[in-house]
N, C-alpha and C positions, 0 to 999 in steps of 0.2 A: 851681179851688183854685189859692190865691195863697201867696207866699213866706212870708207871717207865719204860714201852715200847717203851714210847715216848718222854720221855723230861727226859735230866740229868740234871748234875749240870751247866754246861756250857750254859745251854739255859733256862736259866731265866733273863729276864731284868725289874728290878723295876725303879721306878722314870722315866719311859722313858718320855722326853719332845718332842711332835711333834705339828707342828702348825694346820695340818687337815688329812684326810684318805689319800689323796696321798704322806704327808712327812711320815705318820705311815707306809705304804707299801713300801716305798723308805728305812726307818730304817728297816724294818724287813728282808728285801732283803739284805743290807748290813750286818747284824748280822749273817744273814741264812749262807752266803756266805764265812763267816769265819769258817763255822763248816761242811758245807757239799761240795763236790766237784764239784760245780757248780757255773757261772760265776754270778755274781750280776746284770748284766742287763738282763741276761736269767730267772733269778726269779722274779725281777721286771715285766717284760714282762708277765710272766705266771700267777701271781698274778693278775695284772692289767686285763687281757682277762678273766680271773675268774670273778671278780667284775664286768666287763662289761654285763655278762650274768645274772647278779642278786646278790646284796647285800650278803654279809656270815654275817652281821649283826643279830644276832639272837635275839635280843631286851634283857631287863633287863642289856642293859649296857655292852653286850657281844659280841663277835666276833671270829668268826674263820675261818679266810682267808686261803683257802688252794689252791693249785695247783698238777694237776699231773706232774709229769717231767721225763723226759730219764735223766738217770744216779743217781736216787735213786732208791737205792736197797730196802728198806724198811721204813714204816711211819715214818718221824722224826719230832717232835715237838718241838717249841718255845715259851716260856711264856713271855707276857708284861702286867706288869702295869703300866698304863698310870698317869704322874704324874696329868696331867688335862684334862677329857674326851676331846673325840674331836668328831665332826657329823661322822657320819659313814654312814648315808642312812641305818639304822637300821630298821626291820620290824615294829618296836614300835616308833620309830622317835627320840627314846633317844639316848643321846651320849654315847660313848663308854669308856670303863676304862680297860675292862680285856679283852685281846686278846691272841687266840694261835693260831701260826702260825703252820698250818699242809701242808708237803710236802708227796708228794706220789708216790709211783712208776707210772711210765706213763702205764704199764702193768694193765689193771685192775684186780683186785684178788678180792677176798672178804676181806682181810683184809685191804682194804680200807674203807669198810663201817664200820669194827669195830673199826678201828680208828677214826673215825669221830663219831660212836656212844658213844666211850667210852670220848672222850674229851667233846661232847655235854653233857652227863650224867652228867660228873664231875661238869664243869662250871655250870651248869642249877640249881645243887642242892644249895637252898637259902644259908645254914650253910659254904658248901666251898664257895662262892663266897662271904661272909661276911668276914670270916676266910681270903681270899686274899685280900679282900680291906683294912683288919685291921693291915696287916702286909707289910713293906716296907723294908725286908730284902730276899735277895735272897735263903738262907739255909731253913728259915720259909714257904717260899713260896713254895719251892720243897717240903717238908714236907705235906703240905695242901694238894699240887695235889696228891701225892701219897698216901693220904688218912692217914697221919700218924699225 
């Protein structure tokens, strides 16, 4: 699986301003609801339920909130670069500024793990993270995510 399989031109948010983790999840649910056929409240409930199991903050200023949902046919991604980092209860305690929302089909299949691994590998690459932090433009961010 490649990042180009997960995120498209409409799935990039740069300069997103949110007050906290809850506000970030609300903003992601609102934006994703515009791109997938799932209600914003359902998306928010699924993301919040997943976070209740443990933070998806991976450390190094990166979070990959994700949820499995009926109505999602294939993995879908939405990338957000926050204007100001927020506390996300990440494993290293650092605030988060690079966020990749991943919506997955409810039916467990191998592609779900592949999607999570793909996003994790991409964002945990120090050069990729630095490049993403160095751009505030959606097109450039998409190019970095896709490895170009």
